[in-house]
N, C-alpha and C positions, 0 to 999 in steps of 0.2 A: 504493500500500500504506500501511497505517496505520503511523505511527511509534510506536516504543515510548516510553513515558512514564516520567518519573521521579517517584517518590512518596516521601514520608517516612512511616514508620510508627513510632509511639512506644508503648512499653510501660511502664506505671507501676503503682504500688500493689502491687507484688509480681509482677505479670505478667512483668516483665523477667527474673525468675529462671528462667522456662521458656525463655528465649532467651539463655542464657549470661550473664545479667546485663546484656546490652546494651539500653539504653533507647531508642536511636534507630537506625533502619535506613533508609538511603537506598537505594532500590531502583529499578532499571529493569526494568519488567515486559516479558516477551517479547511480540512482536507476535502478535496473533491476529485472526481475521476479525471476531469480534464485539467490541464494547467490553467492557472489564473491568467486572464488577460485584462487589459485596462478596462474593457467594456464591462466585464463582470465586477472588477474592482470598484468602478464608479457606482454601480448598483449597491454594492456592499457598503461603501462609504455613505451613500445616501441613507441607507437603512440603519446603519450602526453608529456613525460618527456625527453626521450632520444634525445640528440642533435646531436651526431655524432657517426660514426662508430658502427652501431648496431651489426656488426659481433663480436665485442669485448665483447658484453654483452649477446647476445642471440645466441643460436644454435638450429635451428628448433623452437619448441615451448617452450623450456626451457632455463635456463641460460647456458652459455657455461661452460665446465669443467674448474675448477680453480676459479669459483666464489662461495664463501660460502654464503649460505642463512640461516639466523637465524630468527625465528619467536618468538618474546618475549623471546629472549636470548636462545632459544633451537634450535638445529640443525633441519632444515626442514625435514631431512631424518626420524626423529622420529615422525614427524607431518603428514606424508602422501605426502610430496613434492607437486607436481602440483595439487593434489586433495584436499589439505587442504582448508577448508572453512574459509574465513576471518571472524573474530569476531570484534565487535565494539572496537575501541581503540587499535587494534593490532599494534605492532611495527614490521616492517620487515626490516632487515638489510642485505645489500648485500656487501660482502667484497671480493675484488679482491685479489687473492693470486698470481696472475701473475704479474711479474715486467719486463716490457720491457726495452730495453736499446739500 
């Protein structure tokens, strides 16, 4: 069976305000038959970590425009975006570039 993996998720640029102000989450994802990809991860984050106003973080099954996603310091657009398969010890950083007022 697949072992569950530990990942760090970081929220910056105001995105952390949707997560009770917590900027770093160290998470052990539950085991599942298929490898975790970003698409499934976002669903999991929405159900388990997101505390308020999901529309400010998610749009459909992806992050909303204006949220930059970095996987191990590389732009997720270079990594396959939603289809990227998470590896053990990956760091995923979500930075909001939208500043409300």
